[in-house]
N, C-alpha and C positions, 0 to 999 in steps of 0.2 A: 400255308398256301401262299404262293408268290401272287401278285394283283394280276400278272398274265393268267395264272390258273384260275383265278375268281371269275374274271371276265371271261374267258372261255367257258367255262362251265356254265355261266350265267347265260351264255349265248346257246349253248347246248341245251339248256332247261328251255330256252324261249322256243326251240325247234322241235323240242319233245312235246310240249304242251300244243303247239300248232299242228304236229303230225296227230296227238289224240284227238282235238278237234275236227281234224279233218277224216278221222278214221284210216291213216296210213300207218305202215310201221316206220319207225324213226329212221331205220337203216336205208330207207328208200330217198332221205335227203342227203346228201355230200355238203358239207361246211366248207367253204373256200374262203380261205382267210385272206384279206384284200391288204395287203402291206405297202402300195405304192405310199412313195414319200417317207417310209419308216426304215432306217437303216439297219444293217443286218444283225445288231446287238437284240434289235426288238423283233427281228425274225426269230431268232436264236433262241430267245425267252419264251416265245410263246411255242414253237419247237418243241422245247424242252417240257412244257404242259402238255403235251401230245398233240398237236396240231401238224397235219404231214402237207397238207395243198394249201398254195399260197398264190395267190393274183397277183400279178402286175400290169400296170399301164404302159410304162416307158421303158423302150427296148433296152436302151445302154444302162439304165438304173437298174434294171431286172440283171442284167450281165454281170454286173460289178457285184450283186449280190449272191445271185447263183455263184460264182467263184469264191466268194469269201465263205459262203456255207457249203462247201462241197465236201467238207468233213463230217458232216452231220449223219449219223446212222440211225435207222434206216434212211435211205436219200429222201430228200425232199421232192413234192412234185410241183413243177411250176407250171401255173397257166398264163397266157396273154390275154388280157381283157381288154387293153386299149386298142385304137386304131393302128393298124399297121400299113406302112408304105412299102411299095414294091422293093426300093434300096434296100430294106431292111430283112426281107424274106428269108434269106438265105442262113443269117444268123440264130435266126428264129426257129428255122427248121432244123438247125443242127443243135439245139439246145433246150427247147421246150418241150414239155409233153404235151400240152393242150393249147390250142389257139381258138378264143371265144368268137373273134370278132372278123370274120371272112365275110364280106359285103360285096365281094367280084370275083367272077371267075379267074380273072388273071391272078389275084393274088393266091387263089387256091392252087393254080396251076402252078406258081413259080414255088410254094411250099410242097407240092407233090414231087417236083423234079429235083429239088434240093433236098429232101428229106435223107440222110444218110442210110444206105442200105442195112447197115449192122444196128440201126436202133428200129424199135417198135414204130408202127405207122404212127404217124401224128393223129392225135384226137382233134377234130374241130368242130366248131358250132358256127353257123350263120348267123350273123348280127343281123335283127329285122328292127327297123325304124318303126316300133308298133305305135306310137303314138303321134307320127306323122311330123316331128320337129324339124325346123330346118337346121337347128344347130346340133343335131344328133347323127351321127354315123348311123349306116346300117341300109339293108335293102329295102324296099317297099314292099308290102305285105303279098300284092298282086305278082310281084316279080319273084317271090322266093320259090314257087315249085319248078320251074325252069333252072333255076340257080342250082337247086338241091339236087334235081336228077344229074345235071352236070358234074357237080362237085362228088357226087357218090361214085360215079364212074372213074374217077382219077386213082391211079397207085399210090402206095405209099403214105397215103392220107385216110382218115375213116370219119366219115360223116356222121356225127353224134346226134346231133339235133339243132335247137335254136337257142339264140341268146338275145335279150331286150334289155334295155334301159328306160323303162317308162316314164313320162312326165310325172313328178310328185305330185301326189294328190292326198287330200286331209283325213278324210275319212275311210273305213276300211271297205265298205261299199265301192267306193270310187277308187281304191288301190287296187281291187280286184279285176274291175273292167277290163285294163290293159292285158294284166295277166291271162284272162280268159279268154281274150282275142289271140293270143299267143297259142294258148293251149288249142284253142282250135283250128289254127292253121298247121300246129304240131300232128294232130290227130288226123287231119285232113292229108298230109303226107303221108303217115302212116298208113292209112286208108288206100293210098295211091301206090303201096309196095315198098316204100322206102322203111329200111330196118335202122329206126331212130329209137333212142331212149333217153334223152337228156333235153331237160328244159332249164336254162341257166337263167333263172329271173329272182328277185328278191335280193334287197339289200338291207341295212342296219334298219331303217324307217318302215319298212313294208314287208317283212319276211312271213309275218304270218299269212299277211294275203295272198303271198307267191305260193306258200305251201299249199294253201287252200285250193289254188287251181293248179295244182300239179308240178310245181318246181321240183326239180330234181337236184339242182345245186342252187344254193342260195351264197352271194358273195357279200360277206360281211367285213366291213373294216373299222368303222369309229368305234363301233360296240365291242371291238376286241382290243384296238390299239389306242383307242381315245382320240381326242381333236387332231387333226391333222396339221402337220406343220406346214410352211408355206409350200405350195405347189411346185414341183419339180418342173423343168421346163419339157416340153414336150419331146419325145425323141422316137 
C-alpha cells in the first residue's frame, strides 16, 4: 500500500469507529479530502487510493488543479470550502460541483445566474459563524433562516444544508457543543419545511465530535495529506 492509501484508510477507520459509537451507518458520512496548498500530484495519489471528493479554499489554486487532473477517471468532485468573492462567482459556477461557503444572498444570486444550463445544479451550503468569531466568515445563526429561504428559491443551485468551522476546543464535550448548535439550527430549518440533508462540519482534530452530532460531510486535510506547506495567497 502507498502512504496515501494508508492515511486514507486510517481516516476511513476513524469515521467508521465514530459512526459505530454514534449508532450511525458509515455511508451516512462523506469524506471530503481537503487538498488546499497541495499540488496536483498529491491529489492524484490520493485519488488513486480511491478518494473522489476534494475540497479547495483558493479559487485560482483549485482551477489549476482541476485542469491538471481533468484526465482522472471517474472524474473528481470539487468542493469550494473557502471564502468566495463576488468577482470569482462566474468561474466557480462554471467549474465546481459544490460551494460550502455561501454567506450572503448576493453570492448565491450570482452563482444561480452564472451556473451553465448544461451542468447539473450547483450544490451549496450556507456557512454559519457558529462560534461568533470576528475572524471567521459566515452568517450569524439568527440570520440563517431568512437567508436559507431566499437561497432555496433560486434556480440552477440547490441548497443542501449548513457548513461551519467551529472555534478549536480541547476536549470531546467542548468540541461537540458548536456542532450541536449547528445541528439544532439545521433541524429547525428542516422543521420549517426546507429540504436539507447536509451538515458540513468536522475536520482532522474533531471529526468524531462532528459525527456524534450528525455531520454528513467531514472535511479532512492534514490527516490525509500531512502537514501543510506554506499557505497559498488567498484568491
